[in-house]
Every structure is written in structure tokens, then in C-alpha cells.
PyMOL Python script that loads the backbone (N, CA, C, O; Angstrom):
from pymol import cmd

cmd.read_pdbstr("""\
ATOM      1  N   MET A   1     -59.909  57.050 121.387  1.00  0.00           N
ATOM      2  CA  MET A   1     -58.922  56.529 122.645  1.00  0.00           C
ATOM      3  C   MET A   1     -59.016  57.845 123.816  1.00  0.00           C
ATOM      4  O   MET A   1     -59.207  58.958 123.327  1.00  0.00           O
ATOM      5  N   PRO A   2     -58.917  57.769 125.009  1.00  0.00           N
ATOM      6  CA  PRO A   2     -58.711  58.710 125.918  1.00  0.00           C
ATOM      7  C   PRO A   2     -57.516  59.777 125.783  1.00  0.00           C
ATOM      8  O   PRO A   2     -56.380  59.342 125.594  1.00  0.00           O
ATOM      9  N   ASN A   3     -57.617  60.409 125.825  1.00  0.00           N
ATOM     10  CA  ASN A   3     -55.830  61.220 126.145  1.00  0.00           C
ATOM     11  C   ASN A   3     -56.210  62.278 127.286  1.00  0.00           C
ATOM     12  O   ASN A   3     -57.264  62.860 127.543  1.00  0.00           O
ATOM     13  N   PRO A   4     -54.873  62.297 127.897  1.00  0.00           N
ATOM     14  CA  PRO A   4     -55.042  63.783 128.913  1.00  0.00           C
ATOM     15  C   PRO A   4     -55.184  64.589 128.239  1.00  0.00           C
ATOM     16  O   PRO A   4     -54.756  64.687 127.089  1.00  0.00           O
ATOM     17  N   LYS A   5     -56.165  65.722 129.164  1.00  0.00           N
ATOM     18  CA  LYS A   5     -56.812  67.157 128.722  1.00  0.00           C
ATOM     19  C   LYS A   5     -55.646  68.119 129.034  1.00  0.00           C
ATOM     20  O   LYS A   5     -55.600  69.181 128.413  1.00  0.00           O
ATOM     21  N   ARG A   6     -54.547  67.778 130.098  1.00  0.00           N
ATOM     22  CA  ARG A   6     -53.414  68.588 130.826  1.00  0.00           C
ATOM     23  C   ARG A   6     -52.225  67.817 130.352  1.00  0.00           C
ATOM     24  O   ARG A   6     -52.256  66.613 130.096  1.00  0.00           O
ATOM     25  N   ARG A   7     -51.007  68.711 130.235  1.00  0.00           N
ATOM     26  CA  ARG A   7     -49.765  68.005 130.133  1.00  0.00           C
ATOM     27  C   ARG A   7     -49.389  67.482 131.892  1.00  0.00           C
ATOM     28  O   ARG A   7     -49.844  68.086 132.863  1.00  0.00           O
ATOM     29  N   HIS A   8     -48.725  66.585 131.964  1.00  0.00           N
ATOM     30  CA  HIS A   8     -48.143  65.750 133.240  1.00  0.00           C
ATOM     31  C   HIS A   8     -46.921  66.869 133.505  1.00  0.00           C
ATOM     32  O   HIS A   8     -46.214  67.531 132.745  1.00  0.00           O
ATOM     33  N   SER A   9     -47.021  66.758 134.876  1.00  0.00           N
ATOM     34  CA  SER A   9     -45.524  67.421 134.988  1.00  0.00           C
ATOM     35  C   SER A   9     -44.596  66.756 134.869  1.00  0.00           C
ATOM     36  O   SER A   9     -44.786  65.567 134.615  1.00  0.00           O
ATOM     37  N   GLN A  10     -43.457  67.179 134.983  1.00  0.00           N
ATOM     38  CA  GLN A  10     -41.892  66.358 135.136  1.00  0.00           C
ATOM     39  C   GLN A  10     -41.850  65.909 136.714  1.00  0.00           C
ATOM     40  O   GLN A  10     -41.158  64.895 136.806  1.00  0.00           O
ATOM     41  N   GLN A  11     -42.171  66.173 137.512  1.00  0.00           N
ATOM     42  CA  GLN A  11     -42.072  65.675 138.921  1.00  0.00           C
ATOM     43  C   GLN A  11     -43.153  64.438 138.873  1.00  0.00           C
ATOM     44  O   GLN A  11     -42.843  63.288 139.182  1.00  0.00           O
ATOM     45  N   ARG A  12     -44.233  64.764 138.517  1.00  0.00           N
ATOM     46  CA  ARG A  12     -45.226  63.272 138.388  1.00  0.00           C
ATOM     47  C   ARG A  12     -44.463  62.324 137.472  1.00  0.00           C
ATOM     48  O   ARG A  12     -44.829  61.173 137.712  1.00  0.00           O
ATOM     49  N   SER A  13     -43.646  62.368 136.623  1.00  0.00           N
ATOM     50  CA  SER A  13     -42.971  61.667 135.523  1.00  0.00           C
ATOM     51  C   SER A  13     -41.908  61.008 136.654  1.00  0.00           C
ATOM     52  O   SER A  13     -42.180  59.859 137.001  1.00  0.00           O
ATOM     53  N   ALA A  14     -41.034  61.471 137.098  1.00  0.00           N
ATOM     54  CA  ALA A  14     -40.090  61.503 137.687  1.00  0.00           C
ATOM     55  C   ALA A  14     -40.321  60.644 139.457  1.00  0.00           C
ATOM     56  O   ALA A  14     -39.377  60.296 140.166  1.00  0.00           O
ATOM     57  N   LYS A  15     -41.559  60.506 139.752  1.00  0.00           N
ATOM     58  CA  LYS A  15     -42.227  60.144 140.825  1.00  0.00           C
ATOM     59  C   LYS A  15     -42.449  58.434 140.406  1.00  0.00           C
ATOM     60  O   LYS A  15     -42.410  57.498 141.204  1.00  0.00           O
ATOM     61  N   ARG A  16     -42.641  58.368 139.209  1.00  0.00           N
ATOM     62  CA  ARG A  16     -43.253  56.951 138.778  1.00  0.00           C
ATOM     63  C   ARG A  16     -41.658  56.244 138.076  1.00  0.00           C
ATOM     64  O   ARG A  16     -41.568  55.030 137.891  1.00  0.00           O
ATOM     65  N   ARG A  17     -40.534  57.169 137.758  1.00  0.00           N
ATOM     66  CA  ARG A  17     -39.761  56.573 137.579  1.00  0.00           C
ATOM     67  C   ARG A  17     -38.730  55.971 138.928  1.00  0.00           C
ATOM     68  O   ARG A  17     -37.760  55.232 138.757  1.00  0.00           O
ATOM     69  N   THR A  18     -39.146  56.419 140.092  1.00  0.00           N
ATOM     70  CA  THR A  18     -38.338  56.024 140.938  1.00  0.00           C
ATOM     71  C   THR A  18     -38.359  54.534 141.365  1.00  0.00           C
ATOM     72  O   THR A  18     -37.655  54.138 142.294  1.00  0.00           O
ATOM     73  N   HIS A  19     -39.047  53.854 140.782  1.00  0.00           N
ATOM     74  CA  HIS A  19     -39.365  52.234 141.389  1.00  0.00           C
ATOM     75  C   HIS A  19     -38.267  51.569 140.114  1.00  0.00           C
ATOM     76  O   HIS A  19     -37.636  50.585 140.501  1.00  0.00           O
ATOM     77  N   TYR A  20     -38.102  51.837 139.237  1.00  0.00           N
ATOM     78  CA  TYR A  20     -36.778  51.135 138.538  1.00  0.00           C
ATOM     79  C   TYR A  20     -35.583  51.435 139.159  1.00  0.00           C
ATOM     80  O   TYR A  20     -34.864  52.434 139.165  1.00  0.00           O
ATOM     81  N   LYS A  21     -35.526  50.235 139.737  1.00  0.00           N
ATOM     82  CA  LYS A  21     -33.794  50.213 139.788  1.00  0.00           C
ATOM     83  C   LYS A  21     -32.726  48.988 139.349  1.00  0.00           C
ATOM     84  O   LYS A  21     -33.095  47.864 139.007  1.00  0.00           O
ATOM     85  N   ALA A  22     -31.546  49.365 139.416  1.00  0.00           N
ATOM     86  CA  ALA A  22     -30.472  48.228 138.675  1.00  0.00           C
ATOM     87  C   ALA A  22     -30.135  47.741 139.899  1.00  0.00           C
ATOM     88  O   ALA A  22     -29.854  48.391 140.906  1.00  0.00           O
ATOM     89  N   THR A  23     -30.182  46.401 139.739  1.00  0.00           N
ATOM     90  CA  THR A  23     -29.717  45.446 140.741  1.00  0.00           C
ATOM     91  C   THR A  23     -28.359  44.803 140.394  1.00  0.00           C
ATOM     92  O   THR A  23     -28.089  44.519 139.227  1.00  0.00           O
ATOM     93  N   ALA A  24     -27.513  44.578 141.402  1.00  0.00           N
ATOM     94  CA  ALA A  24     -26.253  43.766 141.166  1.00  0.00           C
ATOM     95  C   ALA A  24     -26.379  42.170 140.629  1.00  0.00           C
ATOM     96  O   ALA A  24     -27.167  41.328 141.061  1.00  0.00           O
ATOM     97  N   ALA A  25     -25.764  42.064 139.978  1.00  0.00           N
ATOM     98  CA  ALA A  25     -25.457  40.424 139.688  1.00  0.00           C
ATOM     99  C   ALA A  25     -25.032  39.650 140.715  1.00  0.00           C
ATOM    100  O   ALA A  25     -24.113  40.073 141.416  1.00  0.00           O
ATOM    101  N   THR A  26     -25.405  38.853 140.884  1.00  0.00           N
ATOM    102  CA  THR A  26     -25.182  37.448 141.674  1.00  0.00           C
ATOM    103  C   THR A  26     -24.372  36.782 141.087  1.00  0.00           C
ATOM    104  O   THR A  26     -24.421  36.150 140.032  1.00  0.00           O
ATOM    105  N   ILE A  27     -23.128  37.052 142.286  1.00  0.00           N
ATOM    106  CA  ILE A  27     -21.871  36.340 141.785  1.00  0.00           C
ATOM    107  C   ILE A  27     -21.491  34.944 142.882  1.00  0.00           C
ATOM    108  O   ILE A  27     -21.441  34.889 144.111  1.00  0.00           O
ATOM    109  N   SER A  28     -21.316  34.144 142.066  1.00  0.00           N
ATOM    110  CA  SER A  28     -20.844  32.738 143.019  1.00  0.00           C
ATOM    111  C   SER A  28     -19.406  32.227 142.869  1.00  0.00           C
ATOM    112  O   SER A  28     -18.604  32.908 142.231  1.00  0.00           O
ATOM    113  N   THR A  29     -19.085  31.215 143.351  1.00  0.00           N
ATOM    114  CA  THR A  29     -17.572  30.698 142.849  1.00  0.00           C
ATOM    115  C   THR A  29     -17.975  29.212 142.461  1.00  0.00           C
ATOM    116  O   THR A  29     -18.861  28.528 142.973  1.00  0.00           O
ATOM    117  N   ASP A  30     -16.976  28.831 141.276  1.00  0.00           N
ATOM    118  CA  ASP A  30     -17.121  27.498 140.574  1.00  0.00           C
ATOM    119  C   ASP A  30     -16.591  26.582 141.323  1.00  0.00           C
ATOM    120  O   ASP A  30     -15.375  26.746 141.422  1.00  0.00           O
ATOM    121  N   SER A  31     -17.140  25.351 142.106  1.00  0.00           N
ATOM    122  CA  SER A  31     -16.713  24.316 142.620  1.00  0.00           C
ATOM    123  C   SER A  31     -15.443  23.805 141.785  1.00  0.00           C
ATOM    124  O   SER A  31     -14.434  23.467 142.405  1.00  0.00           O
ATOM    125  N   THR A  32     -15.477  23.751 140.529  1.00  0.00           N
ATOM    126  CA  THR A  32     -14.117  23.141 139.791  1.00  0.00           C
ATOM    127  C   THR A  32     -13.354  23.851 139.786  1.00  0.00           C
ATOM    128  O   THR A  32     -12.316  23.507 140.352  1.00  0.00           O
ATOM    129  N   THR A  33     -13.398  25.084 139.230  1.00  0.00           N
ATOM    130  CA  THR A  33     -12.138  25.816 138.976  1.00  0.00           C
ATOM    131  C   THR A  33     -11.936  26.759 139.946  1.00  0.00           C
ATOM    132  O   THR A  33     -10.895  27.390 139.762  1.00  0.00           O
ATOM    133  N   GLY A  34     -12.556  27.076 140.907  1.00  0.00           N
ATOM    134  CA  GLY A  34     -12.974  28.120 141.826  1.00  0.00           C
ATOM    135  C   GLY A  34     -12.526  29.474 141.495  1.00  0.00           C
ATOM    136  O   GLY A  34     -11.858  30.254 142.173  1.00  0.00           O
ATOM    137  N   GLU A  35     -13.184  29.643 139.937  1.00  0.00           N
ATOM    138  CA  GLU A  35     -13.175  30.934 139.615  1.00  0.00           C
ATOM    139  C   GLU A  35     -14.466  31.613 140.207  1.00  0.00           C
ATOM    140  O   GLU A  35     -15.271  30.904 140.811  1.00  0.00           O
ATOM    141  N   MET A  36     -14.715  33.107 140.041  1.00  0.00           N
ATOM    142  CA  MET A  36     -16.063  33.955 140.474  1.00  0.00           C
ATOM    143  C   MET A  36     -16.490  33.816 138.868  1.00  0.00           C
ATOM    144  O   MET A  36     -15.805  33.651 137.859  1.00  0.00           O
ATOM    145  N   HIS A  37     -18.162  33.981 139.115  1.00  0.00           N
ATOM    146  CA  HIS A  37     -18.629  34.109 137.831  1.00  0.00           C
ATOM    147  C   HIS A  37     -20.278  34.447 138.067  1.00  0.00           C
ATOM    148  O   HIS A  37     -20.809  34.499 139.176  1.00  0.00           O
ATOM    149  N   VAL A  38     -20.770  34.602 137.135  1.00  0.00           N
ATOM    150  CA  VAL A  38     -21.946  35.269 137.395  1.00  0.00           C
ATOM    151  C   VAL A  38     -23.051  34.442 137.473  1.00  0.00           C
ATOM    152  O   VAL A  38     -23.171  33.923 136.363  1.00  0.00           O
ATOM    153  N   ARG A  39     -24.331  33.872 138.572  1.00  0.00           N
ATOM    154  CA  ARG A  39     -24.817  32.782 138.349  1.00  0.00           C
ATOM    155  C   ARG A  39     -25.618  32.404 137.475  1.00  0.00           C
ATOM    156  O   ARG A  39     -26.189  33.357 136.944  1.00  0.00           O
ATOM    157  N   HIS A  40     -25.999  31.116 136.975  1.00  0.00           N
ATOM    158  CA  HIS A  40     -26.690  30.719 136.018  1.00  0.00           C
ATOM    159  C   HIS A  40     -26.170  30.830 134.844  1.00  0.00           C
ATOM    160  O   HIS A  40     -27.004  30.470 134.013  1.00  0.00           O
ATOM    161  N   ARG A  41     -24.878  31.259 134.208  1.00  0.00           N
ATOM    162  CA  ARG A  41     -24.625  31.855 132.940  1.00  0.00           C
ATOM    163  C   ARG A  41     -23.097  30.734 132.895  1.00  0.00           C
ATOM    164  O   ARG A  41     -22.631  30.110 133.848  1.00  0.00           O
ATOM    165  N   ALA A  42     -22.657  30.766 131.668  1.00  0.00           N
ATOM    166  CA  ALA A  42     -21.547  29.491 131.402  1.00  0.00           C
ATOM    167  C   ALA A  42     -20.457  30.719 131.490  1.00  0.00           C
ATOM    168  O   ALA A  42     -20.744  31.910 131.366  1.00  0.00           O
ATOM    169  N   HIS A  43     -19.072  30.152 131.744  1.00  0.00           N
ATOM    170  CA  HIS A  43     -17.807  31.340 132.139  1.00  0.00           C
ATOM    171  C   HIS A  43     -16.996  30.405 131.435  1.00  0.00           C
ATOM    172  O   HIS A  43     -17.253  29.229 131.177  1.00  0.00           O
ATOM    173  N   VAL A  44     -15.797  31.199 131.107  1.00  0.00           N
ATOM    174  CA  VAL A  44     -14.663  30.822 130.350  1.00  0.00           C
ATOM    175  C   VAL A  44     -13.150  30.508 131.680  1.00  0.00           C
ATOM    176  O   VAL A  44     -12.630  31.342 132.421  1.00  0.00           O
ATOM    177  N   SER A  45     -12.874  29.237 131.556  1.00  0.00           N
ATOM    178  CA  SER A  45     -11.833  29.278 132.454  1.00  0.00           C
ATOM    179  C   SER A  45     -10.544  28.347 131.704  1.00  0.00           C
ATOM    180  O   SER A  45     -10.731  27.138 131.564  1.00  0.00           O
ATOM    181  N   GLU A  46      -9.480  28.856 131.321  1.00  0.00           N
ATOM    182  CA  GLU A  46      -8.316  28.362 130.663  1.00  0.00           C
ATOM    183  C   GLU A  46      -9.147  28.093 129.262  1.00  0.00           C
ATOM    184  O   GLU A  46      -9.251  26.878 129.090  1.00  0.00           O
ATOM    185  N   GLY A  47      -9.548  28.585 128.585  1.00  0.00           N
ATOM    186  CA  GLY A  47      -9.792  28.148 127.515  1.00  0.00           C
ATOM    187  C   GLY A  47     -11.172  27.385 127.188  1.00  0.00           C
ATOM    188  O   GLY A  47     -11.698  27.165 126.097  1.00  0.00           O
ATOM    189  N   LYS A  48     -11.514  27.109 128.272  1.00  0.00           N
ATOM    190  CA  LYS A  48     -12.574  25.733 128.254  1.00  0.00           C
ATOM    191  C   LYS A  48     -14.025  26.454 128.796  1.00  0.00           C
ATOM    192  O   LYS A  48     -14.108  27.373 129.611  1.00  0.00           O
ATOM    193  N   LEU A  49     -14.964  25.869 128.208  1.00  0.00           N
ATOM    194  CA  LEU A  49     -16.313  26.519 128.579  1.00  0.00           C
ATOM    195  C   LEU A  49     -16.962  25.736 129.769  1.00  0.00           C
ATOM    196  O   LEU A  49     -16.906  24.507 129.739  1.00  0.00           O
ATOM    197  N   TYR A  50     -17.591  26.386 130.840  1.00  0.00           N
ATOM    198  CA  TYR A  50     -17.690  25.736 131.874  1.00  0.00           C
ATOM    199  C   TYR A  50     -19.521  26.216 132.126  1.00  0.00           C
ATOM    200  O   TYR A  50     -20.026  27.285 131.782  1.00  0.00           O
ATOM    201  N   TYR A  51     -20.061  25.315 132.660  1.00  0.00           N
ATOM    202  CA  TYR A  51     -21.285  25.511 133.015  1.00  0.00           C
ATOM    203  C   TYR A  51     -21.955  24.309 134.203  1.00  0.00           C
ATOM    204  O   TYR A  51     -21.732  23.136 133.905  1.00  0.00           O
ATOM    205  N   LYS A  52     -22.561  24.501 135.200  1.00  0.00           N
ATOM    206  CA  LYS A  52     -22.814  23.888 136.568  1.00  0.00           C
ATOM    207  C   LYS A  52     -22.002  23.093 136.839  1.00  0.00           C
ATOM    208  O   LYS A  52     -22.394  22.099 137.450  1.00  0.00           O
ATOM    209  N   GLY A  53     -20.447  23.217 136.470  1.00  0.00           N
ATOM    210  CA  GLY A  53     -18.500  22.702 137.277  1.00  0.00           C
ATOM    211  C   GLY A  53     -18.640  21.657 136.423  1.00  0.00           C
ATOM    212  O   GLY A  53     -18.217  20.560 136.789  1.00  0.00           O
ATOM    213  N   LYS A  54     -19.256  21.802 135.133  1.00  0.00           N
ATOM    214  CA  LYS A  54     -18.814  20.739 134.182  1.00  0.00           C
ATOM    215  C   LYS A  54     -18.407  21.452 132.806  1.00  0.00           C
ATOM    216  O   LYS A  54     -18.778  22.572 132.457  1.00  0.00           O
ATOM    217  N   VAL A  55     -17.488  20.496 132.023  1.00  0.00           N
ATOM    218  CA  VAL A  55     -17.099  21.349 130.891  1.00  0.00           C
ATOM    219  C   VAL A  55     -17.981  21.289 129.626  1.00  0.00           C
ATOM    220  O   VAL A  55     -18.370  20.153 129.354  1.00  0.00           O
ATOM    221  N   VAL A  56     -18.346  22.199 128.861  1.00  0.00           N
ATOM    222  CA  VAL A  56     -19.438  22.021 127.896  1.00  0.00           C
ATOM    223  C   VAL A  56     -18.595  22.399 126.333  1.00  0.00           C
ATOM    224  O   VAL A  56     -19.124  22.154 125.249  1.00  0.00           O
ATOM    225  N   SER A  57     -17.738  22.790 126.419  1.00  0.00           N
ATOM    226  CA  SER A  57     -17.177  23.279 125.140  1.00  0.00           C
ATOM    227  C   SER A  57     -15.437  23.068 125.707  1.00  0.00           C
ATOM    228  O   SER A  57     -15.125  23.521 126.808  1.00  0.00           O
ATOM    229  N   GLU A  58     -14.647  22.518 125.041  1.00  0.00           N
ATOM    230  CA  GLU A  58     -13.312  22.748 124.790  1.00  0.00           C
ATOM    231  C   GLU A  58     -12.523  24.148 124.488  1.00  0.00           C
ATOM    232  O   GLU A  58     -11.455  24.541 124.957  1.00  0.00           O
ATOM    233  N   LYS A  59     -13.399  24.765 123.556  1.00  0.00           N
ATOM    234  CA  LYS A  59     -12.987  25.815 122.562  1.00  0.00           C
ATOM    235  C   LYS A  59     -13.952  26.863 122.918  1.00  0.00           C
ATOM    236  O   LYS A  59     -15.086  26.984 122.456  1.00  0.00           O
ATOM    237  N   ALA A  60     -13.366  27.622 123.808  1.00  0.00           N
ATOM    238  CA  ALA A  60     -14.403  28.884 124.286  1.00  0.00           C
ATOM    239  C   ALA A  60     -14.739  29.859 123.172  1.00  0.00           C
ATOM    240  O   ALA A  60     -13.777  30.235 122.502  1.00  0.00           O
ATOM    241  N   PRO A  61     -15.653  30.221 122.933  1.00  0.00           N
ATOM    242  CA  PRO A  61     -16.128  31.089 122.004  1.00  0.00           C
ATOM    243  C   PRO A  61     -15.361  32.365 122.041  1.00  0.00           C
ATOM    244  O   PRO A  61     -15.020  32.905 123.093  1.00  0.00           O
ATOM    245  N   LEU A  62     -15.059  32.901 120.655  1.00  0.00           N
ATOM    246  CA  LEU A  62     -14.832  34.189 120.740  1.00  0.00           C
ATOM    247  C   LEU A  62     -15.418  35.466 120.958  1.00  0.00           C
ATOM    248  O   LEU A  62     -16.566  35.519 120.518  1.00  0.00           O
ATOM    249  N   LYS A  63     -15.022  36.487 121.479  1.00  0.00           N
ATOM    250  CA  LYS A  63     -15.785  37.810 122.349  1.00  0.00           C
ATOM    251  C   LYS A  63     -15.743  38.456 120.838  1.00  0.00           C
ATOM    252  O   LYS A  63     -14.922  38.296 119.935  1.00  0.00           O
ATOM    253  N   ALA A  64     -16.980  39.273 120.907  1.00  0.00           N
ATOM    254  CA  ALA A  64     -16.943  40.345 119.513  1.00  0.00           C
ATOM    255  C   ALA A  64     -16.064  41.420 120.031  1.00  0.00           C
ATOM    256  O   ALA A  64     -15.789  42.388 119.323  1.00  0.00           O
TER     257      ALA A  64
END
""", "prot")
cmd.dss("prot")
cmd.show_as("cartoon", "prot")
cmd.util.cbc("prot")
cmd.orient("prot")
């Protein structure tokens, strides 16, 4: 398997890494509860677990 003959510079590695960016999560408002939450994720409101505006579970899961 081929290996590089010389060491790559730190600048070359940094150039490659510039394309990795953190993106902000998209937030929307639930039509049922009116709470802000991350899109396409279930969220807890008043002890109930909601997803797509519907109650999925009456008991919210405990957070570790």
C-alpha cells in the first residue's frame, strides 16, 4: 500500500479541515403546546412526550 514519502505540512491539514462546519439546529414551534423544540425530535412539555403535535407518552422519560 502506498505511503507518503514526505510529511504533510500543518497548513495542508488545516486547509482540509476548513470545510467541516458546525450547523445550528433548526428550531420550530409546536402547534399544540406552543413550545420551541428541535425539528423532527420528540420533546417534553408538562410531563408529556410530544411528537408531531401528538402525545406519544403520558410519562416523560427520565434524563440521565
